Structure formats: structure tokens, C-alpha cells
N, C-alpha and C positions, 0 to 999 in steps of 0.2 A: 539597523540598530546595533547589531553585534560588531559592525565594522567601524564603530566610533573609535577615536584615538584612545590610546592607553594612558596618555598624559592627562591627569585630572585638571590641569590649568587650561587645556584647550577645549574642553567640553563645556556646554552650556550649564548654567547653574540649575541644579535640581535633577540633572540626568547623570546616571552612573557612567563610569568609563566602560568602554567596550573591550573587545579582545583584539582589535586591530584588523586591518584589511587583509594582511597576509594570512593570519590565522583563520579569518572568516572564509577565504577562498580555499584553504586546505580542508576546512571542515565541510564545505560544500562539495568538494571533490570526493571526500570519503563517503559522504551520504549518497552521492550519485553512483559511486562504484558499488556500494552495498545494494542499492536498488537494482543495478544491473545484474548482480549475482543472484538476488532473489527472483528476478524475472526468468533467469535461466533454469531455476529449479522447478518452475511451474510446468507441468506436463502439457503437451499439445492436445487440444480437445478433439480434433479430428471429427468435428460435427456432432459430438455427443453433448448431452446436457450435463450440468454439474452433478445432478443426482446419479446419473449413470456412471460418471467418473469416480465418484466417492463410494458408490454402492449403498447409498443412503436408503433406497427403497427395497433392498433385498430382504426377503422374509415377510414382506407386506403383500400378501396375495390379493387383497381387495382394492388396493389403490394403484391406479395407473401411473406410470412415470411421466406421461404427457397427456394432459386433458384434451378431450375431443369435443368440439362443438357444444360448449357450455356445461358438459357433465364432468364432474371431477372423479366420480367413483364408478367402478365397473359393476354392472348389475348382473 
């Protein structure tokens, strides 16, 4: 949809003009590059759960980080 022609006489009636194919490809490349950068900022998990990585369960002595066989809480 964004790759439609910039010329209003070339688009179908009722549809707005787009930003053009060249600008659409540039926009797609920028978005893909930003996604690659954000992927590099995510730390390697090394087999740990998300709760262990973020320290979400620290200070909660009654709740286990990983449930065992149907029980969620330590007795």
C-alpha cells in the first residue's frame, strides 16, 4: 500500500497516493536494521529462564522459580 505511485493521476479513485517504491524500500531497510540492533542488545539466556535473568523472583522466599510436578509453591 505504501509503495503506490506518488502521482495522484496514476492511483485508483478513492485511494490516497503512496510514498513510492524507492522510499518504501528505504523504510523497510531502516526497520530491518533497527530490528537487528535491538536483537544484539538482548542478552544470551544460557539456559536460564526469563525470571532468573531479570531477577523477578528475588526476595520472594515462598515462590519457586520453576514449578515442580503440579505444585507452584514451596511447602
